[in-house]
N, C-alpha and C positions, 0 to 999 in steps of 0.2 A: 729778682732781688728782694727777699723778704724784709719787711721793715716792721719793727716792734713799736707800737704806740705806747709812749709813757708821757702823757700830757702834763705840761706845765701851765700855770695860770699867770706866770710873770711875762707878759707881753702887752703891747698896745698897738695902736694904729700907725701905718706908715705914712698917713696924710698925703697920699698920692705920689710919694717918691717912687721913681723907677727902680727896679731891682736890677742892678748892673755890677755888683760886686760879689764874689764868692770868697769868703774870709775863713782861712784855716787857723785853728787853735790846737794847743794840746790842753788836756784837763789840768795837768800840774798838781795832781793829788795822788796819794799812795795807791788807790784802787779804783776800779771802775764803779763799784757800788757806792762808794762815797761821793764820786763825782755826779752820778745820777741823782743821788738824794739832794745834793746841793743845787744842781740845776733845776730841780723840780720842787724845791722847797718854797711854799708860798710866802714865807717871811724873809727870804733873801732875794733882793732885786737883781738877780742875774739868771740868764737862760740862754739857750741856743736852739737852733732849729733841729739839729741832729747831733747824735753822738755815735761815734764808731769805736767798738770795743776791739781788743787786740786779737780776738778770734774772728773778727769780721762781722760780728753782730751789728746791726744799725738800729738805733732807737730814734724815733721821731718825737720831739718834745713840743715844738711850736709849728703851727701850720705856716707855710711859706707866705701866706697872704699877709701874715702879722709881723710886727717889728719885735724881734727877740732882743734881749739885752745882753750882748756879748762883747761888744767892741770897747765900751767905756769911752773915755776921753780919747778921741782919735781924730785923724785927718788923712784924706787922700784926695789928690788932684782937686784942690779948691773946696772940697766938701768936708764939713765937720760932723755931720750926723750920719756916721757910717752905718749904724744900726738900721736907719730908715731905709737904706738902699742896698742892703746886703743880705745874704744867706750865710749863717754862721754854722760851721761844722766843728764840733769838739771831737778831738781824736785822743783816745785814751793813752796816756804816757804820764809817768810820775813827774816828768819835767826836771829842770836843772836843780830844784830844791830837794827832790825825793829820790834821786838816782836815775837821771836821764838815761834812756836806753834806745836802741834801734827800734823802728816801727816794723812789726812782723809783716811777712808777705801777704797773709790773709787780710790783715788790716788795711795795708796799702791798696790791695785789689778792691776791697769794699769801698775805700775812699774814692778810687777811680770810678767805679760803677756809679756810685751815688752822685759824684760830681758831674758825670756825663749827663745824667738825668736832669739835674739842676740847670746846667749850662743850656741844655737843649730847650727847656721850658721857658727860660728867661733871656736867652740869646746873649749870655754874658761874654764879653770879649776876653780873649786869652790874657791880655795884659792886665785885666782886672781880677784875676785869680791870684790872690795875694795872702800874705801872712799877717797875723795879729801884730807882730813885731814891725811890719812895714807901716802900719797906720798908727802905731803907738811906740816908736822907737826908744823913747826915754823911759818907758814903763815896762815893756813886755819883751820876752825872748822867744815866744812860741810861734809856730811849732818847732823852731830851733834848727840847728845845723845838720841834725841827723835825718830830718824829713827829706824824703826823696823827691825834690822838685823836678829833677831831670826826668824821672820815671813819669811823673804826671804830664810833663810837656811832651814826652814821646807819645802820649795818648791824646794830644791836642788840648791839654788842660794847662794853661799857663805858658809863659815863655821861658826859654832857656838858651843860653849860648855857652858852649864849652869854653871855660876860661883858657885851656891849653891852646886855643887857637891864637892867643895873643902872645907877643914876645914879653920876655921878663920886664917887670915894671921899673920905670925910672922915676926919681924924684920929681914931684910937680913944682912947676915955677908958680909965681904969684898969679900969672894968667891961668895956669892950669887949675889952680884952686877955684878960681871964679868959674871956669868952664865945667868943673866937676859939680859945683853947687847948682849951676844953671841946669845941667843935665839931670841931676837927681830931682830937682824941683819940676822939671818938665815931665819926668816919668811919673811923678805923683807924690813924692816925699815932701814933708813940711820942712823946708829949710830956706833961709834967706839966701838970695843970689850973691850978695856982696860979702866980702870978708875972707879971711884966711882960715886956717884950721883952728876950731875951737870945740867946746864941749858939745855944743848942738850938732855940728858936722860930725864929730866923733860918734855920736849916737846913731845918726843916720847911716853912716858908712858901716858901722857894725851890724845894723839891721840888713842893709844891702848885702853884706858879706854872708850873713847867716842864710839868706835866701838864694843868692846867685853865685857866691864864690866861697864856700865854707872852708876850703883848705887855707884861705888867707884870713880867717877870722882873727880879729884883734891885731892884724898887721896894719901898718900905716897905709893909707890910701896913696896910690901911685898912678903912673900912666897906664898900668894894667887895668886898674879900677876905672879909670876915665874911659878907656877903649871899650870895656865891657858894658858900661851904662850906655854909651853911644850906640853900641851895636843893638842892645835891647830896645832902645828908642827907635831905631830904624825898623826893627821887627814889629813894634807895636803899631807902626804906621803903615805897614805893608798890607 
């Protein structure tokens, strides 16, 4: 798996934090060249460890030993400094602003090959291979609903449960909303356990659907959503 070095100087020290998250992004820019320039611009405080182009080319910008600046304000499973404990992979795609499209087969295969190497080096658990939108649901949509998480999971990268294993959803009761909040929080999302449906829960549910149930994106959370997150929780503990 050839890797092209395109060094960035926008990084700092991890300060001893363990590397236990693999975070997937899309570039969200019109083309790969512009994304590379931005991620390597010394005057812009943003970077990532790797970029994967649509033809499968892989660029390394920051050494894995260092803390790249890709997650921004974020949270997962009680931790707020996601950059300190993650490897960030930027995947070339214009994103929702510039003409969001499918991720080509060559690109997905390169992401899989690269991710296998990263996971093997750092022993990153499957349930901690996640999306930028998972750790920043009120701000981010990437890598989005077209990213093939099921394919990654078939290679042992991340978790996946086929939503069609569950019966059609039913409206949640007040107790069901509490259960949903608790399950999402236990999985890692930043959400208060108490309360009914509100804007904060809506953002988290949308992020969850983008990753795990894209055919239901922007639909009201229901018993299908609750069953799915509980099934994923069970897998994460297996």
